[in-house]
C-alpha positions, 0 to 999 in steps of 0.5 A, a space after each residue: 379613138 372617139 369617146 362618148 359618155 352617156 348620163 341617165 341623170 338619176 337613173 339609179 334607184 332602190 328596190 320597191 316592194 310594188 316592183 317585186 323589190 326590183 328598182 325601176 332600172 331592173 324592171 325597165 327593159 334595157 337590151 342595149 345597156 345590158 348589152 354593154 354590161 355584158 360585153 364591157 368592164 363594169 364598176 362603181 364611181 363615188 361621184 358625190 364625195 363625202 361631206 357633199 350634198 348629192 346634187 347633179 352639179 357636183 355628180 357632174 362635175 366628178 364625171 367630167 374629171 374635176 374634184 369637187 372638194 377642189 373646185 365646186 363653188 355652187 349650182 348658180 354660177 354654173 347655170 350663170 355661165 351658160 346663160 352668159 350672166 357675167 359674175 364679179 368676184 363678190 357676186 352670188 348667183 342663186 338657183 331660183 325655182 318657180 314653185 307652187 306652195 299650198 297654201 303659201 299665203 304670206 305670214 302662214 309660213 308654219 302651214 305653208 307646203 311645198 306642192 310642187 317644186 317645178 310649178 306643174 313643169 311650167 312652160 318656158 314661155 309662161 315662166 319667162 312672162 312671170 320671171 320678168 314681171 318679178 324682175 320689174 317689180 323686185 329687181 333693183 341695183 343689187 337683185 336681178 332675175 334672169 328667166 331660164 327654162 320651165 321652172 328653172 331660173 336665176 337670181 344674182 345678188 351683187 356683192 351678195 351673201 353666200 354663206 346662206 343655208 338653202 334647201 333644194 325645193 325637190 328635197 321637201 315636196 309635200 312638207 311644210 317649208 317652215 324649217 326650210 326657208 333660207 338661214 343665215 346672214 342674209 337669209 332674212 333678205 331672201 325670205 323677203 323677196 319670197 314673200 314678196 313674190 307671192 302677191 306679184 305671181 298670184 296676181 298674174 294673169 299667167 297664173 290665173 290662166 293656169 289655175 283656170 285650166 287645172 294647172 299648178 301655178 308658179 306662186 313663189 319664188 324659191 332660192 337655193 344653189 348659191 355660189 360664186 364664179 366657177 373656174 375650172 381647167 379646160 377639159 382639153 388641156 387636161 385630156 388633149 380632146 376636143 369636146 361638146 356637150 348635148 343636154 337639155 338643161 342649163 346646169 350641165 351646159 354651164 358645166 360644159 362651158 366651164 370645161 371649154 366644151 361646145 354646147 349643141 343645142 337639139 331642138 325638142 330637148 326639153 328635160 323632161 320624159 317628152 324630150 327628143 331622145 333620138 334628135 339627141 343621139 343623132 346630133 352626137 353621131 354627127 358631131 363625132 365627125 368634128 369632136 373627140 369627146 360627146 357628153 350626152 346628158 338626158 334629165 328625164 329619169 331624174 325628173 321622174 324620180 323627184 315626182 315619185 312617179 314609178 311608171 314615168 321613171 321606167 318609161 324614161 329609162 326604156 327610152 334613153 336605152 332604146 333611143 338614145 343608147 340604141 340609136 348610138 350603138 347602131 350609128 357608131 358602128 361606122 367608127 373604127 374605134 370608140 369607147 363609151 362611158 354609161 352611167 347615172 350621175 347620182 341615185 334618185 330613189 322614187 320612194 324619197 323624191 330626191 337624190 342620194 350619195 351612194 356610188 353608182 354603177 358604170 360600164 365602160 365599153 371599147 370596141 377595139 379592146 376588149 376589157 377583162 373582169 367580171 361581167 353583168 347579165 344586165 345593166 343595173 345597181 346590182 353591179 354595185 354589189 358585185 365582187 372584183 370590179 373596179 371602184 373609184 372612191 374618188 369619182 373624178 378619177 373615173 374619167 382619167 381611167 376612161 380616157 387614158 385606161 389608167 
């Protein structure tokens, strides 16, 4: 038996008046996902346990079969794992976004607004130059900055403070940042770094050139997602399956590494709506010859949700359906026995521009063992309201059922 997990990050949404009170998922053309819902077993899974913020880190940890209440330690250390950044027992890794603040002037925190959590989805090349410049001027024996992809970077605080209240920047787009700055022991140190980053970043030729081109500058750092090193059992030890993971973002890659998955990088995978969908699908099909389970993660719907872009989210969902799900369904026919798990990790309503924590709809399709139970005419959030379906209140139990059938 071969297993494939297909995750459309943030694909689930809420009804919108301008779409005739349909969701983006209901409005999108999703023939392949609809087929799976009509022929497979449908249900819901609470990937965000009660008491947890609805982050992709918590949700994907759940989907992989790990109880966040037992293992979760923060987003930063997961991404650090992928980057090969070694953390000591008392070190704290923070996610460090390049953001656009408006006006964002030091000393004017009451008026500064989170204009863009991604600095216009700044290019990785430009971002690397900016983060390296910040590290040169602000880095020391305790504080180190590490460039990543696009706007997503890391800061490591050696022997640092972990119990600080931080807010994800994508949760406060268009809001004044004064009420969302880091708080608690060590919070002042982070605010000071953010203030100092403004001068460094705005004087950079990279941002001057972006402004000339009419692009949002990466004019400030923003810290969040902090935590200490994550340690979880290997997936193969739990399920006796050799796995590989395909994603464009460091978070899911880091989770894969922690779980003992091999990471398969795909050229042109960006984590945005221009990602190489077909390349991801074909890489998964090729990998099935070597691996027992493939975890394929697509970030694009989530990014469109955070941007509040209905058109882009519908397109991202349609591309995921046609180019990822469709390509895999055609190519996997050569395999005698296979199972597919399809789901979003969480909701990302375009009306809110952030994640929410309601249970997500899933489909399990097995070509060799038709499943009994209610069927859906299409794949959408409507599944969550259906009666007689399987409901996993502990989302991490879904993987047990997918692999073991119990």
